[in-house]
DRENLOTOR-842635 format. One record per atom (N, C-alpha, C): y, x, z. Coordinates in steps of 0.001 Angstrom, whole numbers, padded with zeros to 6 digits, always signed. Atoms other than C-alpha are relative to their C-alpha. Layout:
residues N
YXZ...
***
This chain:
residues 278
+001186+000841+000396+009840+013892+006343-001557+000774-000206+001326-000740+000144+006374+015033+006738-000512-000313-001574+000621-000335+001237+004107+015578+003654-000677-001343-000035+000442+001305+000483+003127+012494+001810-001738+000191-000020+001479-000046+000073-000740+011574+002269-000343-001104-000479+000466+001597+000771-002586+009534-000069-001543+000356-000029+001401+000251-000117-006244+008347+000364-000449-001374-000517+000593+000872+000419-008105+006412-001905-000344-001301+001177+000466+001062-001151-008472+002596+000005-001707-000269-000386+001424+000100-000127-011937+002156-001515-000523+000447-001298+000397-000334+001488-014135+003061-004520+000667-000432-001219-000614+000937+000902-012567+000237-006597+001104+000322-000373-001287-000436+000194-008908+000292-006341+000731+000095+001204-000824-000255-001111-006254+000981-004213+000037+001274+000594-000152-001000-000733-004759+003777-002115+001148-000007+001251-000959+000308-001189-003219+003959+001228+001126+001181-000082-001051-000819+000367-000029+006104+001349+000650+000060+001415-000409-000060-001571+000878+007889+004872+001217+001055-000053-000796-000773+000113+003455+010250+005928+001773-000378-000643-000955+000876+000962+006364+007706+004566+000736-001087+000782-000795+000743-000594+009223+006325+006317+000802-001043-001085-000685+000939+000923+010278+003093+004113+001289-000525+000543-001119+000460-000444+013040+002225+006244+001202+001079+000136-001210-001071+000420+015279+005422+004965+000034-000204-001457+000273-000154+001445+016431+005868+001604-000836+001162-000885+000666-001121+000369+013807+007886-000124+000705+000871-000900-000929-000837+001207+014713+010905-002172-000809-000265-001317+000383+000507+001172+013871+010639-005843-001291+000492+000098+000978-000411-000015+011136+013078-005472-001334-000475+000600+000734+000812-000583+009299+010921-002908-000332-001101-000538+000311+001066+000724+009763+007786-004785-000825+000318-000954+000639-000239+000955+008400+009480-007802-001399+000056+000213+000948-000007-000243+005400+010341-006245-000810-001232+000451+000494+001508-000376+004795+006903-004685-000058-001028-001036+000179+000833+001443+005520+005425-008068-001224+000311-000940+000892-000435+000621+003212+007736-009669-001650-000601+000523+001124+000692-000826+000467+006633-007123-000373-001489-000311+000191+001346+000689+001272+002985-008020-000524-000222-000990+000449+000224+001395+000653+003249-011470-001267+000585-000171+001482-000435+000107-002737+005345-011125-000687-000890+000845+001470+001184-000999-004418+002610-008356+000553-000931-000139-000066+001558+000080-002488-000295-009138+000075-000870+000906-000352+000716-001323-002148-001201-005505-000081+001042+001187-000244-000615-000739-000624+000660-002874+000198-000532+001620-000190+000618-001521-000582+000282+001077+000474+001145+000867-000754-000778-001376+001601+001533+004287-000382-000669+000938+000260+000501-001209+001000+001280+007608+001325+000226+000972-000652-000247-000888+003197+000911+010597+001478+000275-000534-001831-000125+000006+006763+000440+009130+000511-001115+000417-000919+001222-000398+009339-001321+010894+001400+000187-000949-000889+000160+000669+011501-002461+008341+001070-001295+000203-000958+001294+000050+014592-004948+008446-000267-000477-001400+000003+000769+001229+014818-007435+005563+000864+000710-000962-000631-000766+000857+017408-005104+004096-000664+001251-000439+000913-001007+000611+015066-001999+004161-000920-000521-000726+001103+000393+000666+012484-004228+002596+000378-000250-001364-000385+000391+001171+014990-005234-000012+000242+001271-000869-000043-001182+000633+015977-001650-000703-001053+000793-000975+001293-000682+000509+012601-000402-001292-000171-000647-001413+000311+000873+001112+011966-003206-003776+001028+000142-001110-001183-000414+000813+015156-002732-005558-000074+001457-001038+000199-000781+000644+014015+000778-006440-000782-000240-001368+000837-000041+001038+011596-000614-008725+000170-000948-001179-000460+000702+001087+013278-003064-010543+000751-001332+000307-000417+001067-000558+015049-006512-010317-000728-000718+000836+000813+000829-000580+013974-009171-008017+000115-001330-000367+000356+001803+000470+012320-012378-008952+000302-001093+001424-000143+001138-001049+013459-015533-006764-000932-000769-000171+000715+001070+000075+010633-017431-006210+000272-001379+000120-000401+001342+000097+011042-020976-007201-000345-001079+001341+000960+000769-001177+008490-022535-004630-000206+000139+001288+000091-000214-001035+008083-020637-001824+001312-000165+000838-001196-000176-000874+010472-021010+001423+000422+001198+000034-000861-001189-000044+013320-018223+001839-000212+000404+001381-000426-000534-001399+013702-015993+004774+001325-000395+000017-001611+000548-000231+016847-017298+006437+000751+001124-000254-001072-001511+000006+019837-015061+005220-000658+000435-001333+000548-001166+001363+017652-013320+002193-000646-000756-000687+000739+001019+001235+016837-015972-000579-001021+000842-000717+000926-000506+000934+015225-013071-002294-001297+000530+000356+001113-000545-000415+012611-012439+000282-000737-001730+000127+000880+001589-000183+009979-015612+000324-001208+000467+001127+000583-000292-001308+008340-016294+003730-001260-000646-000509+001241+000714+000384+004583-016985+003338-000461+000187+001383+000319+000606-001477+003481-018521+006622-000910-000861+000035+000812+001020-000170+000774-020285+008023+000248-000243+001611-000641+000479-001341+001399-022297+011336-001322-000040+000611+001204+000216-000727-001013-022748+013902-001032-001386-000172+000862+001157+000038-001605-026381+013272-000352-000488-001585+000066+000222+001509-001822-025924+009453-001623+000496-000605+001405-000174+000325-005220-025943+007650-000223+000423-001374+000320-001019+000849-004643-024380+004588+000849+001443-000238-000838-001318+000122-002836-020972+003576+000316+000158-001263-000456-000619+001165-000980-019614+000888-000502+000877-000665+000850-001054+000477-002843-017803-001537-001462+000212+000252+001390-000506-000557-006255-018597-000682-000900-000479-000887+000881+000109+001227-007788-018437-004321+000476+001063-000533-000307-000961+000704-008104-015706-006608+001111-000404-001096-000809+000356+000869-005110-015417-008629+000911+001156-000198-000915-001055+000099-002154-013187-009994+001142-000281-000440-001310+001063-000288+001252-014325-009134+000770+000192-001423-001027+000488+001197+003645-015682-012069-000639+000318-001070+000345+000184+001409+001107-015388-014930+000566-001206-000944-000772+000912+000734+002690-018484-015917+001312-000024-000632-001602-000330+000555+006146-017014-016562-000447+000960-001406-000177-000518+001515+006609-016223-020275+000119+001750+000631+000164-001757-000526+007308-012593-018516-000417+000064+001259+000450+000277-001378+005238-012440-015710+000625+001333+001089-000392-000881-000914+006445-010560-012642-001006+001668+000233+000766-001218+000384+005493-006933-012634-000830+000291+001431+001192-000421-001363+004075-006490-008688+000959-001099+001265-000447+000669-001297+004569-008343-005114-000099+001358+001426+000125-000597-001268+005308-006286-002080+000150-000788+001270+000315+000937-001000+004002-008040+000887+000154+000652+001402-000178-000525-001323+004968-006975+004532-000340-001124+001269+000350+000926-001038+003131-008185+007592+000915-000085+001332-000899+000088-000933+005415-009602+010324-001087-000375+001569+001002+000640-001063+003103-011795+012594-001375-000111-000682+000980-000086+000630-000641-011291+012104-001208-000831+001141+000886+000321-000742-003718-013238+013671-000988+001081+000823+000702-000965-000843-005966-011538+016426-000971+000631-000749+001322-000479+001338-008914-011487+013830+000347-000840-001592-000304+000639+001037-008827-012404+010320+001227+000083-000578-001717+000123+000660-006198-013027+007698+000093+001106-000987-000086-001093+000854-007320-010177+005455+000188-000347-001506-000144+000157+001489-006747-009674+001784-000481+000692-000947+000880-000613+000587-009132-009207-000894+000856+000190-001558-000393-000840+001473-007875-007090-004455-000970+000114-000661+001136-000860+000948-010071-006750-007481+000635+000499-001232-000408-000763+001029-009703-004747-010069-000356-000280-001532+000034+000477+001369-008928-005897-013730-000100+001012-001113+000495-001324+000564-009264-002422-015194-001703-000168-000258+001618-000546+000154-012850-002149-014165-000403-001345-000202+000898+001546+000392-013558-005959-014789+000288+000313-001635+000104-000351+001417-012625-005149-018556-001140+001030-000089+000617-001077+000187-014107-001862-018749-001844-000563+000195+001556+000442-000177-017615-003359-017469-000741-001171-000628+000696+001104+000995-017831-006170-020090-000625+000997-000971+000430-000606+000803-019906-005518-022781+000562-000021-001112-000801-000501+001315-018831-004213-026352+000219-001197-000645+000064+001076+000632-019599-007634-027715+001141-000963+000529-000500+000517-000458-017660-009441-025309+001614+000584+000065-001285-000307+000077-014447-007338-025285+000536-000153-001249-000465+000361+001431-014291-007494-028928+000636-001365-000387-000067+001531+000019-014483-011433-028596+001465-000082+000722-000991+000375-000580-011823-011371-025961+001208+000942-000366-001321-000902+000607-009354-008572-027743+000509-001068-001007-000808+000514+001088-008690-011102-030173+000488-001384+000295-000205+001161-000740-008212-014131-027924+001556-000195+000936-000916+000160-000968-005104-015394-026082-000531-001024+001132+000185+001334-000832-005025-017898-023025+001535-000577+000407-001136+000799-000284-002636-020596-021855-000122+000094+001730-000450+000395-001749-001381-020486-018054+001376-001067+000278-000995+001036-000547+000663-022960-016183+000172+000118+001597-000119+000103-001551+002028-023528-012632-000199-001488+000383-000102+001163-000225+002064-027449-013224-001261-000552+000915+001283+000490-000782-001425-027968-011563-000271+000273+001225+000249-000789-001295-000973-025641-008569+001448-000587+000741-001394+000557-000638+002960-026610-007528+000652-001028-000707-000318+001056+000220+003338-029651-009248-000008-001255+000955-000497+001149-001048+004469-033003-007503-001622-000223+000561+001203+000841-000282+000756-034568-007561-001221+000851+000612+001020-001193-000668-000922-031248-006120-000137-000519+001393-000067+000330-001783+000106-032358-002335-000069+001153+000530-000318-001187-000782+000731-028733-001902+000955+000280+000921-001235-000114-000773+003839-029151-000187-000463-000426+001441+000351+001122-001374+002533-031735+002562-001407+000924+000478+001078-000768-000550-000616-029336+002952+000238+001376+000565-000474-001350-000123+001388-026089+003403+001234-000459+001118-000945+000249-001401+003878-027736+006352+001489+000592-001038-001247+000172+000648+006663-027804+003525+000310+001237-000280-000427-001303+000480+006398-023907+002869+000120+000086-001612-000266+000369+001561+006100-025039-000725+000693-000867-000545-000861+001412+000054+008441-027115-002407+000332+000012-001148-000795+000131+001091+010486-027922-005349-000966-000199-001244+000864+000058+000607+007642-029447-006955+000368-000299-001497-000831+000327+001046+010253-030783-009800-000095+001464-001161-000143-001179+000757+010385-027152-011156-001440+000718-000371+001475-000328+000468+006513-026647-011782-000067-000489-001602+000176+000652+001513+007478-026885-015451-000542+001558-001315+000207-001265+000691+006156-023328-016648-001337-000012-000726+000977-000182+000645+003956-022816-019378+000066+001078-001104-000350-001264+001030+003024-019448-021087-001707+000450-000740+001321-000391+000936+000442-017910-023630+000102+001490+000158+000302-001584-000297-000749-014120-022752-001121+000228-000540+001330-000541+000245-003338-011842-024322-000706-000153+000959+001171-000282-000931-006784-012083-022710-000030+001224+000150+000257-001472-000027-006920-008289-023084+001498+000635+000144-001578-000851+000286-003297-006471-022280-000308+001585+000206+000135-001214-000204-002603-002962-022446+001194+000261+000905-001084-000207-001343-000641-001925-018912+000885+000823-000802-001251-000721+000442+002679-000623-020223+000408+001256+000404-000252-000971-000656+002652+002057-017865-001233+001199-000002+001173-000887-000022-000761+003372-017420-000460-000012-001463+000474+000134+001371-001833+002565-021234-001529-000529+000084+001162+000414-000097-005112+001068-019673-000266-001440-000417+000341+001644-000245-006904-002370-020685-000043-000166+000858+000511+000784-000838-007030-004758-018403-000240-001494-000496+000103+001364+000254-008464-008429-018327+001426-000656+000888-001062+000870-000579-005591-010839-017926-000024-001381-000133+000058+001249-000664-006787-014212-016598-000084-000083+000925+000533+000290-001408-007393-015677-013381+000157-001202+000100+000395+001474-000505-008858-018676-011602+000904-000723+000186-001177+001153-000226-005544-020389-010586+000753-000232-001109-000881+000439+000591-003283-020334-013198-000431-000275-001448+000222+000186+001275-005001-019928-016273-000745-001088-000228+000762+001291-000099-006002-023293-017703-001150-000314-001284+001212-000158+001053-007834-022678-020957+000475+001332-001103-000317-001173+001337-007931-020063-024347+000540-000978-000934-000765+000819+000839-005604-020955-026704-000933-000537-001416+000935+000576+000429-007142-023071-029108-001485-000701+000097+001068+000680-000604-009851-024301-027039+000478-000875+001055-000297+001245-001199-009870-027295-024706-000387+000719+001415+000336-000459-001646-010217-027015-020921-001459-000017-000154+001255+000187-000473-013812-028201-021043-000705+001321-000619+000654-001003+000234-014770-025701-023591+000112+001600+000664-000634-001178-000825-012922-022929-021608-000571+000251+001145+000605-000088-001392-014487-023549-018366-001035+001221+000208+001320-000846-000105-017773-022017-018683+000378+001642-000067-000846-001355+000245-016202-018728-020028+000659+000825+001035-001014-000243-000943-013330-018554-017745-000960+000102+001486+000974-000329-001106-016037-018965-014948-000615+001186+000083+000435-000795+000254-017911-016440-016128+000662+001724+000221-000990-000998+000069-014968-014008-016384+000330+000108+001372-000398+000053-000990-014143-015030-012921-000890+000661+001269+000981-000801-000724-017577-014081-011327-000250+001278-000072+000205-001373+000574-018042-011100-013480+001364+000981+000992-001120-000785-000580-014490-009548-012111+000062-000061+001978-000068-000007-001722-015128-010728-008133-001457+000794+000132+001379-000831-000476-018362-008543-008050+000398+000732+001161-000270-000555-001156-018497-006681-004575+000445+001462-000646-000443-001287+000597-018038-003276-006779+001283-000165-000484-001849+000257+000412-014485-004422-007889+000761-000445+001308-000942+000481-000733-013152-005494-004727+000480+001085+001301-000472-000728-001591-010923-003824-001810+000316-001178+000937-000503+000914-000874-010400-005595+001117+000940+000673+001320-001414-000382-000563-006774-005032+003128-000362-000243+001470-000360+000549-001739-006685-005543+007354+001492+000260+000404-001575+000177-000573-003342-006616+008227+000160+000497+001397-000443-000362-002104-001485-005185+011397+001455-000506-000257-001202+000222+000328+002295-006022+011861+000583+001285-000421-000703-001283+000403+004201-003497+009879-000969+000460-001201+000615-000447+000993+001577-002981+007208+000574-000732-001182-000657+000253+001302+002812-003383+003497-001234+000061-000972+000778-000203+001081+000606-004135+000528+001101-000146-001343-000695-000207+001039+002207-003396-002950-001189-000199-001264+001126+000510+001217+000087-004884-005979+000738-000119-001223-000358-000085+001261+000660-004438-009671-000998-001380-000483+000213+001540+000564+000002-008314-011006-000529+000607-001521+000503-000387+001434-000796-006511-014569-001665+000528+000055+001080-000474+000190-004150-005139-013373-000717-000344+001273+000620+000501-001242-005021-007037-009882-000186-001318-000013-000294+001709-000744-005915-010549-008672-000002+000788+001521+000076+000157-001545-005817-011230-004815-000108-001266+000459+000660+001011-000651-007179-013412-002583+000186+000000+001470-000553-000009-001299-005561-014265+000949-001359-000705+000775+000443+000591-000641-008231-015173+003256+000241-000988+001189-000434+000716-000780-008232-018275+005432-001206-000054+001102+000839-000049-001013-010392-017287+008355+000318+000156+001213-000654-000389-001309-008066-017438+011472+000613-001484+000481-000412+001170-000309-008036-021448+012331+000788+000179+001259-000699-000125-000884-005369-021796+014782+000801+000827+000587-001052-000896-000098-003458-019038+014373+001174+000201-000627-001209-000201+000871-000217-017878+013044-000110+001227-000858-000256-000870+000795+000378-015642+010196+001214+000140-000837-001388+000140+000800+003821-014658+008785+000120+001147-000675-000340-001134+001128+004703-012475+005645+001019+000014-000409-001296-000261+000878+007699-011399+003924-000445+000678-000966+000827-000825+000978+006818-010976+000315+001470+000145-000994-000942-000362+000973+009624-009547-002362-001052+000085-001181+001051+000232+001527+008308-010055-006265+001381+000839-000615-000734-000713+000802+009617-007543-008801-000185-000399-001521-000017+000641+001337+010467-008718-012312-000879+001009-000780+000623-001107+000715+008283-007134-014977+000309-000289-001361-000052+000206+001418+008053-007024-018750-000926-000909-000731+000751+000598+000791+006463-008885-021672-001362+000818-000110+001349-000826-000027+002853-008155-022058-000577-000275-001345+000366-000352+001628+000952-007216-025400-001412+000766+000674
***
């Protein structure tokens, strides 16, 4: 195997790793270097990976237990792999708003490993936001306020039966009766591995601050979204078949751009279980 090459993806967050073939069983030394890069950067990318679903799963299982998503369609024969697909006649996409995966769970997912199978000729990039930097660039006064607060997260208003998400996604999203998750997490968390502080709310799943009404919470949540998605906090990833993005849900948000009308986009996603946040 050639030497691993690590290049920052931007001035904000993420690193692209070259010189690695994920279709083979990685040595402990190589995996350790990849893991350290993931912890340091919060987001890693790979290019030109020719993986079978079993290869994809083998790599994911090196990181922890696999989370089987309640709502996403599954890859045939591989229930641990979610199919993230937009058909040519479909208007909305999956993930087309700023969010972090599974924040509505009591123990949120650690990370998600997304593999591009088919990509549009143009468009379909994913944006990522740095929640370490979002926290660090707040004023000391607002940091102090937020560090004493918790926030309520829910799946109900996104995946529930009343939302119409299943119909709009060509049934790529389903099981609305399972959208019963509510969780309370600290607004500011300490990452369990990097030990850095990060902002942990997101526009998609955070509904209010604990002890506040939704109406009272909305202005501050809107401010935190605007603050967190400033250009200096953002990395943009252009997909090609065989590209992989692996993001840390504890310190990033992501947003799948829906700018490829009439074209197909097919991705396979494996989500890795996490640990309680504090």
